[in-house]
C-alpha positions, 0 to 999 in steps of 0.5 A: 270623594274619589272621582273616576272617569269612563272609560279610562279609569278602573273601579277602585278596589275600595269601592265595595258593593257600589250603591249607585245614583244614576243621572245628570244631577245638574243643580243638585236640587231637592229631588237629587238630595233624596236619591243621594240620601237613599243611596247612602242608606243603602250603602250602610246597609250593604256595607258598601260605597255610595256612588253617583254616576253622571255624564260629561258633557251633558248628553244634549250638548252632543245630541242636539247642541243647538238646543242644549240648556245652559247648565245650573252647575259647572262640572267642578261645582257639581263634584264639589257639591256631591262631596259636601253631600257625603257621597263617597264616589263619583263616576263620570262618564265621558259621553260621546256620539258613539255612546249615544248609539248604544243600546240600553243593554250595552250601556248597563252591561259595559258601564254598570256591570263590567266597569262598576260591578254595581249592587244597587242602582237608583234613578229618578222616575223619568230617567231614560238611557240608551239609544234614542232614549229607549231605555226606561225604569222597567227595562233597567229593573229587568236588566238588573234581574238579569245581571244581578243588581237591584234597580229602584226609583225615587218618585218625583219630589214636590215642593209646595205646588211644583214638581222639582226639576233642573228644567224648571229651576233653569227657567226660573233663573233665566226669568230672574226669579232667583228666589223661587229657584233657590226654594226648589233647589234647597239652596241659593243658585250660585256661580263661581268665578275670579275677580278681574280688573274693572273700570273702577267706576263703582269706587268713584261712586262710593260703592267699590265692586268686584267684577266677576269672570265666571265659567258658569253658563246660566246667568240671571237676566240683567238687573240688580240682585241681593247676593251673598258673596263667599270669600274664603268660605265666609259669607258676606251680604252684597248687591250684584248688578248684571248688565251693561252699565247703560248710564255710562253709555258703555254698551259693552259685554255684560258684566257681573259686578258685586259690592260687598256691603259694609266692607272694602276688600281687595279681591283681585285675582281671587276666586269667590262664589256668588249666590243670588238671593232676590232680584231687587230691580231692573237695570236701567239708565239714570239721568246723571251719576248722582241719581245713580248713586242715590239708587245704589244707596237705595239698593243697599239699604233694601238688601241690608234689610232683607239680609237682616231678616235672613240672618246672612 
């Protein structure tokens, strides 16, 4: 997948008649996948190129930084997910305060028409754009007729009783309801990071852990989780503690510590992906190390039973 940035990069010559999905695509959830599937079909029908346009940084980070949500994905994770979904191109608009003052027509003309020369644009039903979010789908369709491209929208996608949205998924993750978040995403919520040196207390307890330093903004709340850790592309069942190790009285910064079930592997300095499958329990302080060992053993047994059912 070829990635270009606005305004510095020209549109690649090989991008013919771009069929574009326009939005933020945080989390790449079930609703996003429907739009991507539609632009891929449209690109085949037109003999064109499937392209996703997204923004960096996330517009609320510029417009109202005090209220901007923690994102489900880093930019690198998002681009990786789009590539794995089979999108042929990604156009990343560098969002600025100056751009936030553009009228909707200015955005359409400058970015969609003059930069990308789009043939077709797809958005979600609630997509708004331009100054004060004054542009909606009706205006986008009218501008498309004026400038010579087709504009279409995807109706909200529902999973069971819920409309799938990044906002709802963020809330579920922040509440520790990672299994429900995964159901709306269509995949487990995951963070990426590098394994760094830790206090090695897990090893002393008989459960060595990998301590993860991650650039992901959104972490599930303190607690113990059944997780799946991806090492060199292979998934391994694991148990992860997010918290401050109250039994040891550390009360330091929050750590993310993962025990790979049934394996002892040296992961220092390596980059891994950690997917959250299910919350097992709250983090709590134990009377002594023996009680903590017994609880960790119980956590591992419970996670193992879960993974046996899920075939992870």
